[in-house]
N, C-alpha and C positions, 0 to 999 in steps of 0.2 A: 469087818473093816471099821477103823476108828471113825467116830463122828467128827464133823467139822469142829465141834465144841472141844475136841481134845487136841487141837493144834497148839503149838508151843505158846503162842501169845495168850490163849485162853488158859493154858495150864499155869502160867505165871499169875494170872488174875486169880485163879482158883487157890493157888498156894498162898498168895497174899491175903485172900479172904479167910483162909483157914488160920493163918497166923494171927490175924486181927481178932478172930473169935477166941483163940486160945488166950491171948493177952487180956481180952475183955472178960474172960471167965464165962463166956457163953458156950452153949452146947456146940459140938463140932459136927453134928449130923448134917446140917445144911451144907457146910463147906465140903464135907466128904462127898456129898451128893451134888456138888455144884454142876449145873448144866444138865443134870439128869432129869428124867429118864432118857437114856440115849442108846441103849442096846436092847435087844429082845430080852435079855436077862434082867432088865430094869422093871419089867412088867409082870403082873399076873394076867394071863390071857384067859378070858372067860370062855367057857364051853357049856353049851346047853341051850335049850329053848327058852326064849325070853317073852313073857306075856304081859309085863307091866304096860299100862296104857293101851292094852289091846294090840300090842305089836305082834308082828308075824315072823320075825327072824329067829333062826337058830344060830347062836354064835359058835364058831369053831376056830381052834388055833390055826388051822390051815389058811384062814383068811386074814392073818396078821403076820407081817414079816418086815425085815429091813432090806432095803436096797441101798447099800452104802450107808449113808447117814440119814436116809429118808425112811420114815415109818410108813408102811403101806397097809391100808385096810381095803379088802376086796368085798364086794357085795354082788350076789348073783342069784338067779333062780334055777332050780333043778327039779323038773317035774312040777309038783305042787308045793315044793318047799323053797323057802328063801334062806340063804346063808349069808352071814356077814361076820365082821370081826369087831372085837371090843377088847381094849387093854386098859388096865388100871395100875398106876404106879405102885410098886411094893412099898415105897417110902411115903411118909407123910411130910408135908411141907407147911411152914407157918406163914406169918405175915411177910409180904413181899410181892414181887411182880411175877406173875405166871404168864408166859408168852408162848404162842403157837404160830408158826408160819406154815399155813396150811393151804392146800389146793383141794377145794371141796367139790364133790360131784353134784350134778343136777339129776333130775329124773322124778317123774310122778311117784309119790308115795315114799320117797326117801327122806331121811332126816339125819344128815351128817352133823357131827357135833365134836367140839373140842372144849373141855370143861374140867371142873374139879368138884369133889364132894368129900365129906368126911367118911361116908359109907357105913360105919358101925357106931351109932345109927346113921341112916342115909344122910340126913340134913345136918348142917347147912350145905347148900350147893351153889356154885358160881359158874355160870355158863359163859365162857369167853366167846363162843359163837355157835349158833344153830341156824341151819338154813333149810327151809322147806323146799324140797327138790323141784317142785313145779313153780316155785316163785323165787328164782335165783337172784332177783334184784334187791332182796331184803335180807339182811343178817340181823339176828336177834341175840341180845345179850341180857341175861336175867340173873337177878339175885334172889335166892330162896333162903329165907331165914330159918332158924331151927323149928318154927311152927309151920313152915311152908307158906308164909305170907310172901308174895312175889312182887318185885319191882322189875319191870322189863323196859329195855331201851332197844331201839332199832335204828339201822342206818341203811339208806337206799343207795343204789348205784345203777344208773340206767344201763350200763354195759353188763351188769350181772357180776356177782361175786364168785361164781363157780368156774371151774376149769382154768383157774389161774391162781397164783399164790398171793395171799394177803396175810398180814400179821394181825392176829386177834389176841387181845391180852386184857388182864385185869390186875389192878394193884390193890392188895388187901391191907388196909391200915387198921389199927386198933379201933377206930371209930367210924370208918367209912370204906366204901369200895369205889374205885375209879375204873370204868371200862374204857377201852380204846380199840380203834381199828386203824391199822397202819400208822400208829403213833399219835393219832388225833383222838382226844377224849370224846366219848360219845354219851357218857352219863355218869352221874355220881349218886350213890346211895349212902346217906348218913344213918347211923343208928346210935342209940344211947348206950346199949350194952353189946359189946362185941361178941361174936360166936365163941372165940377163945379156944378153938380146936384146930387140928391140922387138916390139910386137904390132900387128897390123892389126885394126881393128874389122871384124866380119863380121855380116851379117844375112841369113837365108835361111829358106825352108821346104822341107824334103826331103819326098819322096813315096816311100812303101814302104821296102823295105830290111830289114836284119837286126833293127833295133830296133822300129820301130812296126808292122812287117808291112805287108801290102798294103792299099790302100784298097778300099772297096766302094761300092755305089750310094748308101749313106747319106752318104758323104763329100761328095758333090756335091748333096745335097738342100737347096739354098738357093735364094733367089729368082732369082739369076743363074747358078747352077751353079758358083760359085767360092768360095774361102775367102781371107781376107785377114789378113796380119800387118801391123800398123801400129805405128810407133815415133815417138812425138811428141817425144821428147827423147833426144839422144845427147851425153853430155858426158865430157870427160876433164879431170881435175884432177891436175896433175903433183905428184910427191913430190920434195922437195929436202931432203937431210939437213942 
């Protein structure tokens, strides 16, 4: 089913963006990928046990799919094993705004995240949002430079950020990063030498590990014993000087 990003109005915007890039002599890759990743074919779906940060999950393609234009990541326990989903965009994206409209799950020991990284090598990394499942009132946004020096911003919401949609984004400029939640800037990180590489969009829910700690029975106390991360919109708006 086509994404909402493919409606006629958005197609016109994308076409105009493509033409502007052609006439400016800029690469067309961003315009050709305007508004993506937006289908399951836009992603590399990770498969296998993940042990970074002492995490517990095994990623499986069965835990990542689209319902219409909404990307769904499922996380659950089966026996002594924890299963979850992780997707990484096939395309690299450059300077510009990376935006996720996401409904994050809560739950002890879960760490849902919408973010971006270079991946090969891993850094730099820009986290549009990470939420520690047992602390749903705080969202964290973090800049990791190529040496993994970190600058972190957070925003609190007394009603909690989970189980409802919010828009988490960052804008990557040549000399700084602006983070935002629901269109309001939450922090800015300036740097003298920009990373100068592309970013892959990434969506996943980690289980356990150094930061959120391990899950417990309450984590899976839902109607079907699972938690879901849903992303209804993922957009990239390129920056051109």
